[in-house]
N, C-alpha and C positions, 0 to 999 in steps of 0.2 A: 276780201278773202277772210274767212273766219277759221281759225285753227282749232277751235273747240268743236267736238262732236255735238250733235243734237242732244244726246243723252247728258253730256256734261252741262250744256246750256240749261237744259230742263232741271238738272240737279241744283244748280245755283239758283235758278228761279224758284224752285220749290222751297229751298232752305230760307231764302230771303222772304218769300211769301209767309212761311211759318213764323219767322221772326217778327214780321209786321202784324200778323193776325192772331197770334196764339195767346193773347190776353183778353179775357180771363180764362177762356176755355181752349183746349187743344183744337187744332185745325183738322177737320175731317178730310180724308182723301177725296171725297166727292166734291167738296168745296174747292180744293186745289185743282182738280181736273176740270171743273166748270170754269174757273177763272182763267185757265190756260188753254181751254178748248181742246182737251185731250180725253180719250177714253180712259176710264179709271184703271183698266187692266194694265195699261202701259205705265201708269204712274205708281201703282202699288209695288211692283218689283223694285223700282228705283228707290222708293221710300224705305223699303225694307233693307236695301243695301246701305242707305244712309243711317238707319238704325244700327245695323251691324257695325258700322264704322264709328259709332259713338257720336255722331253729329246730331241726329234726331232721337227722340224718345217716343215710342209708341204708347198711347194710353188707351186701354181697352174700355169697353162699355158703351152704353147708348149715347153718352156725351163725349166719347173718345175721339181720338185723332192723333195728331202729331204736334210735338213741341220741341224746342231746342233742348239738347241734352246737356249743354253747357252755355256759358255766357256768350253772347253773340260776338263780343270783341275777341274771343279766343278761337273763333272758327274762321278759317281763311278760305278764299275761293279755291286755293290749291288743295286744301284738305277735301273739299267737296268734289272737285274734279277727279282727284285720285280715287275717292270712294266710288264715283260713278264709273270710272274706267276699270276698276278692279272687279266689278260685278260681271257675271257671266252672261248676262242677257244680250240678245241681238240688238245692237244699237240702231241698226238700219230700220228696224220695225217700229221705232218710235217716231211719231209724227212731229213736225216742227211746232214748238209752243208759240201760241199767239195770245199775247195779253199786253196791257199797257205797261206792266212791270218789266216784261222782257223787252218790249220795243223802246221804252223811254229810259230805263235805268240800266238793265243788265247788258243788253246788246251794245250800247255805246261804250261802256267801260271795257267790255271784252274786245271790242274793235281797237281801242287804244292800246290794250295790252298786246294784241296780235301784231299791231304795227310796230311796237317796241321790239317784239321778238324778231320780226323780220328785219328791222333796222339793224339789230345786233348781228344777225346772220349776214346781212349785206356788207358789214364792216370786216368780215373774215374772208380773206382771199385764199386762193389755192396756195399761193406762196407762203402765207402765214401757216397754213396747215402743213406744208412740206417742211418748213423750218421747225415746227413743233414736233413733227415726226422724227426729224433728224436729232433734235435734242433728247427725244425719248428713246433713242437708240435704234430706230428703224432705218437702217442703212440700205439704200437701194441696191448696193453691190451684193449684200448678203441675200437679199430677197430674190435677186435674179437667178433663175436656174439656167444652166448651160446644157442645151440639148444637142451639142455637136458630137459627131461620132468620129 
């Protein structure tokens, strides 16, 4: 089970791809879409969202494309996912990315993170939540309405 949307997965793949390939020239959107076997129209809106978030920088002109807006050590996957989730585009219309980068690098790391997330949730019981609610002042006696006449 993967907790990230296809859009988020593609956003991470695109940023990592740009980080790998942006020297010496920016990475054209067409090259990104070819490497990930996606129609360019699906990628462009996502790339623009990453530009608006300050993760990527768009370079115009015949040798234009995308490059990182900051040092790669300062960009986290969380930043990328938040930017992807914040954009208004329909995530269901984006096809699944297929590339060696996604299959061999990004997907395994995301699966590990997803497993850690689920493991954390598995450690929280309903009893734990009830005790937390009690400590926070959510008293069941106050919450219960009396409908007797």
